[in-house]
ZAMARGU-4260 file (C-alpha; in steps of 0.2 Angstrom, whole numbers, plus 5000, padded with zeros to 4 digits):
<rodrens>
0) 5014/4919/4902 | 5027/4909/4892 | 5038/4895/4899 | 5056/4897/4893 | 5066/4882/4889
5) 5085/4886/4888 | 5092/4887/4871 | 5077/4880/4862 | 5066/4896/4866 | 5060/4907/4852
10) 5059/4926/4853 | 5041/4930/4858 | 5044/4948/4857 | 5033/4950/4872 | 5041/4950/4888
15) 5035/4938/4901 | 5022/4946/4911 | 5028/4941/4928 | 5041/4954/4931 | 5045/4972/4927
20) 5060/4983/4930 | 5056/5002/4930 | 5068/5015/4937 | 5077/5003/4948 | 5061/4995/4955
25) 5059/4977/4951 | 5042/4969/4952 | 5040/4950/4952 | 5023/4942/4952 | 5023/4923/4951
30) 5009/4911/4949 | 5003/4900/4963 | 5016/4887/4968 | 5030/4897/4961 | 5043/4906/4971
35) 5051/4922/4965 | 5070/4924/4964 | 5081/4938/4956 | 5099/4940/4953 | 5109/4957/4951
40) 5124/4948/4943 | 5126/4937/4928 | 5131/4919/4933 | 5144/4912/4920 | 5134/4896/4917
45) 5131/4886/4901 | 5112/4888/4898 | 5109/4869/4895 | 5118/4865/4912 | 5109/4879/4921
50) 5092/4873/4915 | 5095/4855/4920 | 5102/4860/4937 | 5086/4871/4940 | 5075/4857/4935
55) 5084/4843/4944 | 5088/4853/4961 | 5075/4866/4960 | 5076/4879/4974 | 5091/4872/4982
60) 5101/4876/4966 | 5096/4894/4966 | 5100/4896/4985 | 5117/4888/4983 | 5122/4900/4969
65) 5117/4915/4980 | 5102/4921/4970 | 5090/4931/4981 | 5073/4924/4985 | 5061/4938/4984
70) 5053/4942/5001 | 5040/4953/4993 | 5034/4958/4976 | 5044/4974/4975 | 5062/4978/4977
75) 5068/4996/4976 | 5084/5005/4972 | 5092/4991/4962 | 5107/5000/4955 | 5114/4985/4945
80) 5112/4986/4926 | 5108/4968/4923 | 5094/4959/4933 | 5087/4942/4930 | 5070/4937/4937
85) 5064/4920/4940 | 5048/4911/4945 | 5053/4893/4950 | 5040/4879/4955 | 5042/4874/4973
90) 5042/4856/4969 | 5042/4852/4950 | 5058/4862/4946 | 5050/4871/4931 | 5054/4889/4929
95) 5051/4905/4920 | 5064/4918/4917 | 5065/4936/4912 | 5081/4947/4909 | 5080/4966/4912
100) 5093/4978/4907 | 5094/4996/4913 | 5106/5010/4912 | 5112/5017/4928 | 5119/5034/4925
105) 5136/5039/4930 | 5132/5054/4940 | 5150/5056/4946 | 5157/5056/4929 | 5143/5067/4922
110) 5146/5081/4934 | 5165/5079/4932 | 5162/5080/4913 | 5152/5096/4914 | 5165/5105/4925
115) 5181/5099/4916 | 5175/5099/4898 | 5187/5107/4886 | 5175/5112/4873 | 5182/5118/4856
120) 5179/5137/4857 | 5176/5138/4838 | 5163/5124/4838 | 5146/5130/4833 | 5137/5118/4844
125) 5145/5115/4861 | 5132/5101/4864 | 5136/5092/4848 | 5136/5073/4850 | 5141/5058/4839
130) 5132/5042/4837 | 5138/5027/4827 | 5125/5014/4823 | 5136/5000/4817 | 5127/4986/4807
135) 5141/4972/4805 | 5141/4962/4789 | 5129/4974/4780 | 5132/4980/4762 | 5123/4995/4755
140) 5112/4983/4744 | 5107/4973/4759 | 5102/4988/4769 | 5091/4993/4754 | 5083/4976/4754
145) 5080/4973/4772 | 5077/4991/4779 | 5062/4998/4769 | 5054/5006/4784 | 5070/5015/4790
150) 5074/5021/4772 | 5056/5027/4770 | 5059/5037/4786 | 5075/5044/4780 | 5068/5049/4764
155) 5054/5058/4773 | 5067/5067/4784 | 5077/5072/4768 | 5062/5079/4759 | 5058/5089/4775
160) 5075/5096/4776 | 5077/5101/4758 | 5059/5108/4757 | 5063/5120/4772 | 5080/5127/4767
165) 5079/5143/4778 | 5085/5141/4796 | 5073/5142/4810 | 5072/5158/4821 | 5083/5161/4835
170) 5079/5151/4850 | 5067/5140/4840 | 5070/5121/4840 | 5076/5113/4824 | 5077/5094/4824
175) 5077/5092/4806 | 5091/5081/4798 | 5099/5080/4781 | 5104/5063/4775 | 5120/5060/4765
180) 5124/5042/4757 | 5142/5038/4752 | 5140/5027/4736 | 5158/5022/4735 | 5162/5018/4753
185) 5174/5004/4750 | 5180/4990/4763 | 5199/4989/4765 | 5198/4970/4770 | 5187/4955/4770
190) 5184/4954/4789 | 5181/4966/4803 | 5198/4968/4810 | 5206/4977/4795 | 5191/4988/4793
195) 5186/4993/4811 | 5204/4997/4816 | 5206/5012/4804 | 5188/5017/4808 | 5190/5018/4827
200) 5209/5021/4829 | 5215/5028/4812 | 5229/5016/4808 | 5231/4999/4799 | 5226/4983/4808
205) 5244/4977/4805 | 5250/4990/4817 | 5238/4986/4831 | 5249/4974/4842 | 5264/4986/4841
210) 5255/5002/4845 | 5243/4995/4858 | 5239/5010/4869 | 5249/5023/4860 | 5235/5027/4848
215) 5218/5033/4854 | 5201/5028/4849 | 5190/5042/4841 | 5179/5043/4856 | 5193/5047/4868
220) 5195/5064/4860 | 5177/5067/4863 | 5179/5062/4881 | 5192/5075/4883 | 5179/5088/4877
225) 5167/5082/4891 | 5157/5069/4881 | 5149/5054/4890 | 5155/5038/4881 | 5147/5022/4877
230) 5153/5005/4869 | 5139/4993/4866 | 5143/4976/4857 | 5129/4964/4854 | 5142/4949/4855
235) 5152/4940/4868 | 5168/4946/4861 | 5180/4959/4869 | 5187/4968/4854 | 5200/4978/4864
240) 5212/4963/4869 | 5206/4953/4854 | 5210/4965/4840 | 5221/4979/4848 | 5231/4970/4862
245) 5222/4980/4876 | 5217/4969/4890 | 5210/4983/4900 | 5202/4992/4886 | 5200/5011/4885
250) 5191/5021/4899 | 5173/5021/4894 | 5158/5028/4904 | 5147/5013/4899 | 5154/4997/4891
255) 5141/4984/4888 | 5147/4967/4883 | 5143/4956/4899 | 5125/4951/4895 | 5130/4943/4879
260) 5143/4933/4887 | 5134/4926/4902 | 5116/4923/4895 | 5111/4911/4881 | 5111/4919/4864
265) 5103/4907/4852 | 5111/4907/4835 | 5096/4905/4824 | 5086/4919/4832 | 5098/4928/4842
270) 5087/4928/4858 | 5091/4932/4876 | 5077/4923/4886 | 5061/4929/4878 | 5068/4945/4868
275) 5078/4948/4853 | 5096/4952/4858 | 5095/4968/4848 | 5080/4975/4858 | 5092/4976/4873
280) 5105/4985/4863 | 5093/4998/4856 | 5084/5000/4873 | 5100/5003/4882 | 5106/5015/4868
285) 5090/5025/4870 | 5092/5026/4889 | 5110/5032/4886 | 5105/5046/4875 | 5091/5052/4887
290) 5102/5050/4903 | 5113/5065/4900 | 5103/5078/4891 | 5115/5092/4894 | 5131/5083/4890
295) 5139/5079/4874 | 5139/5060/4870 | 5150/5049/4859 | 5142/5032/4857 | 5145/5016/4847
300) 5132/5003/4846 | 5137/4987/4836 | 5123/4976/4830 | 5127/4958/4824 | 5110/4952/4817
305) 5118/4950/4799 | 5129/4935/4806 | 5116/4922/4803 | 5125/4909/4793 | 5124/4917/4776
310) 5105/4919/4776 | 5106/4938/4778 | 5088/4938/4783 | 5089/4941/4802 | 5096/4959/4800
315) 5078/4964/4793 | 5071/4962/4810 | 5081/4977/4816 | 5072/4988/4803 | 5057/4994/4812
320) 5066/4995/4829 | 5079/5006/4821 | 5066/5017/4813 | 5058/5018/4830 | 5074/5023/4838
325) 5077/5037/4826 | 5059/5044/4828 | 5062/5044/4847 | 5078/5053/4845 | 5070/5066/4834
330) 5055/5067/4846 | 5067/5071/4860 | 5076/5084/4850 | 5092/5074/4851 | 5093/5075/4832
335) 5095/5094/4834 | 5113/5091/4840 | 5118/5074/4835 | 5127/5068/4820 | 5122/5050/4817
340) 5132/5038/4806 | 5123/5022/4800 | 5137/5011/4794 | 5146/4994/4792 | 5163/4987/4791
345) 5160/4976/4776 | 5146/4967/4767 | 5142/4949/4769 | 5155/4936/4770 | 5146/4920/4771
350) 5136/4909/4760 | 5136/4905/4741 | 5130/4922/4736 | 5145/4931/4742 | 5157/4917/4739
355) 5152/4913/4721 | 5142/4926/4712 | 5150/4942/4706 | 5136/4953/4713 | 5138/4945/4730
360) 5157/4948/4729 | 5155/4966/4725 | 5143/4968/4740 | 5156/4961/4752 | 5167/4976/4747
365) 5153/4990/4747 | 5146/4992/4765 | 5133/5004/4769 | 5137/5022/4775 | 5125/5036/4779
370) 5128/5052/4788 | 5113/5061/4796 | 5118/5079/4799 | 5108/5092/4809 | 5100/5105/4799
375) 5106/5118/4812 | 5124/5113/4809 | 5122/5114/4790 | 5114/5132/4791 | 5128/5138/4803
380) 5141/5133/4790 | 5134/5134/4772 | 5150/5126/4765 | 5147/5110/4774 | 5133/5103/4763
385) 5142/5105/4746 | 5158/5096/4753 | 5147/5081/4759 | 5137/5081/4743 | 5153/5080/4733
390) 5161/5066/4744 | 5145/5055/4742 | 5151/5050/4725 | 5170/5048/4729 | 5180/5033/4735
395) 5179/5033/4754 | 5186/5021/4766 | 5186/5018/4785 | 5202/5028/4787 | 5192/5043/4781
400) 5179/5040/4794 | 5191/5041/4809 | 5197/5058/4803 | 5179/5063/4800 | 5174/5058/4818
405) 5188/5068/4825 | 5185/5083/4814 | 5166/5084/4818 | 5171/5087/4836 | 5181/5103/4832
410) 5173/5109/4816 | 5176/5122/4809 | 5192/5123/4817 | 5205/5109/4813 | 5208/5095/4826
415) 5224/5100/4836 | 5240/5090/4833 | 5244/5076/4821 | 5232/5062/4820 | 5244/5049/4814
420) 5250/5040/4798 | 5233/5038/4791 | 5232/5057/4788 | 5243/5056/4774 | 5230/5046/4764
425) 5214/5050/4773 | 5201/5064/4771 | 5188/5072/4782 | 5171/5070/4774 | 5165/5086/4782
430) 5180/5097/4777 | 5190/5091/4762 | 5184/5087/4744 | 5191/5070/4740 | 5199/5070/4722
435) 5189/5062/4708 | 5205/5053/4703 | 5208/5045/4720 | 5214/5027/4717 | 5213/5011/4728
440) 5231/5013/4731 | 5228/5031/4737 | 5214/5026/4749 | 5224/5011/4756 | 5213/4998/4748
445) 5223/4982/4744 | 5224/4978/4726 | 5216/4961/4727 | 5201/4969/4736 | 5199/4984/4725
450) 5183/4986/4714 | 5188/5001/4705 | 5187/4999/4686 | 5175/4984/4688 | 5156/4984/4684
455) 5146/4990/4699 | 5129/4989/4689 | 5114/4986/4700 | 5118/4995/4715 | 5106/5006/4724
460) 5102/5025/4720 | 5087/5032/4729 | 5080/5046/4719 | 5069/5052/4733 | 5083/5052/4746
465) 5094/5062/4734 | 5081/5074/4727 | 5088/5091/4725 | 5106/5086/4725
</rodrens>
């Protein structure tokens, strides 16, 4: 049982043994002379002040702030998603803390979605879902360096999908996935705002404040078709008012930001109490994918580990957990009906490597982009794989991703209506072959940010991953 000390704690990776939260049941077992407390809300307190007040005032501090003293070891039917558990010494004021995060299913919305879904009649998979695993600040080369286990898993999936080209029999489960990597996926700006705005909304960031709510996010189209939606940001930053002038934000079934605003997240290790911050993100995401087995899902999970002061090492801690998440999705057969995008908005922006050296400057402009596509979808539409294979080597930007995310919902039928100004210069990666002579100007890449015509020697090509292409 480890004692946690405010901002100075180091991620132990092992949750403190004195509390658990399982299916709404909280269990707290404190050692002798310690009193159990829990809170089902997140008090907006600075960590250092909170620690000092607990140590100085002990139990009176917790009672004053309405935290509940546990009468017994067990507390049933906790329907709050964020739960903090404490063991506080009766006299000394020393304390231990655990933070638990559970997804509480939106049964009302789930049932409503099932009955009111407007599913595209031509779509081959009426249960098709879309999952975006967003690795902020991560170039393709950084992904290669820091994610060896995930890459090994994807190469294994690729070999399996290519070795068994025949579709499975009728009624037989097929959780295989084909992996497509886009080598010339190019950022359209140095920071997040100019890249995620066209990715999620389909227009330039310069139009954001003017357009406000007049342009929809990609997942809103999916929600219209009955999908349950998730926005999960591992950072205390509400992008909707910050980037898009939307104080209330779009309607989402699950929008998780709060823990990263009200709990201490140490800068060096990105820990929340005794766990890495990303562990809560991936756990919550896995719960979301499992909570609505018969509904479509549109999920965006943004991981911020690559923001580590230019060291670019912390992102590697996500490698094994990400591989485990993907294995879990395949084991649950979620990969049979889910398109998964592993992507970033741009490469690293901090540190000498990216600011001074040519290779680092190139990495900044070449983020990672992988599309994992169910074999079942590829077999149903044999023209889909050749289009994706062609586009792997073409110039791609985040404008194309917005159009692709919309198009996957309706494929093979075209999305209804006009999706905005960006359609004049964007392509759907699953439907249209991008021209080989596409220029940065054609793709809305600013001239001072364009790498076309410059040497890109040294960037990754995985022979295993693209065996047979």
